[in-house]
N, C-alpha and C positions, 0 to 999 in steps of 0.2 A: 413498466419495464423492469426487468430483473436488475437488481442493484449492481451485479457484476458487469452488466452491459453499460450501466452508467459509469462504472469505474473504467471500462475500456474506452468510453468516450473521453474521459479525462486523459487517459494514456495517449489518445490520438492528438490531444492538444499539446502534449509534451513532444510528440513526434514532429508535429508541425513547426516547432521552434528548435528542432535539432537536439532535443534532450532525449535521454534514454526513456522510452515510452512506458512509464509506470503511472497508473492512476489509482485513486482511492476515493471512496465515498463512505460516509458514516450515516447510518440510518437509525432512527428511533421511532417506534410506533408506526413504521411504514413511511415515514417522512425523512427525506434527505436533510440532514442538519450540517453536514460538512462535506466539502469536495476538495480534492487537491491533485496536483500532478507535479512530477519532477521539474525543478528549476535550478538545480545545482550549478550548471554551466552558465545559464543566463544571469544569475545573480551572484555567481562565484561565492557560494555559501554552502558548505557541506551539510547544513541542517535543512536544506530545501528539498527534503524527500516528500513524496506524495502523501504518505501517512501523516507526517508531521504537519503538512499544510492543511489536511482535512481535520486533524485534531484541533489545530489552532482555530479554524473556522467554526467547528462545532462548539468549542468552549465559549467563543464569543456569542454565538447564537443562543446557546442555552444558559449563558451567564454563570457558568461553573466549570471548574477544572475536572470535576467528577462527571464522567460521561457514563453514568450508570444506565443500564438497560439500553445501551447503544451497541450496534453491530458495525464492524468495519469490513468493507469489501475492498480488497486490493489485488491488483493484477499480478503481483510478484510476492513471493514469500518475504515477510518482513526481515530486515537486517537486525543485528543486535541493538543498535541505537533505537530503531523504531519499535522493536519489541519492548524495550524498557519504557518508552513513552506510552505504549498501549497498556502495559501493566499499571503504570503509575496513574493513568487517566481513568482506570477502572472500567474500560470497555468490556462488555460481557462476552461477545463472540467475535472471532476473526475468521473470515472466509477469504482464502487467497487462491489465485489461479495457478500460475506457473511456480514450480519449485526452483529455488536458487541454490544450486549445488556448491557454489563458491562462497556465499555469504548468508545463506538462509538461517534464521534463528528459530524456526518452528519445526526443526527436526532434520533438515538437510545437512547442516554443518554442526549446529548445536541446537538444543531445544530449551529455550528460556521459558517456555510455557508449561513445563512439567508441573502438574498439580502440587500445590503446597510448597513449591520452591520459594515463592515470594508471598507477600501479604494478601495478594489478590490473584485469584485463578481466572484465567481466560480460556474459554473453549475454542479450539482451533480446528478448522476443516480446510484441508488443502485439495488442490486439483479441481476447483470449481471453474468450469469453462476453460480448462487447462490448455486445450489446443489453440483457442483464440488468443488467450493471454500470452502463451509462449510464442505464438506465431508473429505477433506484432513486434516483439523484442528481437526475434531471429531476423525478421525482415529489416529492422532498423540497422542491426550490425552488419548484415549482408550488404546493404546499400552504403553503409559507412566504409566498409572495406573496398567496395567497388569504386567509390569516389576517391579514396586515397591512392588507388592504383593509377588513376588518370593523370 
């Protein structure tokens, strides 16, 4: 299965617990080594972003904070906090689905992945399965607004 579909499956887990549906997976050599989905509201912790959950799990599984030769697939463009963690963890490639015009740090609002800006360069590709990734987020907020009107 395409890794972005696996990330979408993680986003669906967030949706099921009434979290903004963002999911992430980390892959090395074709094997998923980390998974995560948003749990900020559930755990009342600003650090519980999908990317950070996947990075934490991958570090544990691989026994290192250096996630060399790993690729991250995430359904929404990383925010500045997650972009920093991605750079620090030495992830090789980031593939994201939907663009985040309000908080995206891979070109939408700011680009923290500009080559040679930091000590580690990350290759970034946006718009992977963009319609599906944007669709689940739009559906979530549409339902949230509808439920607030009741």
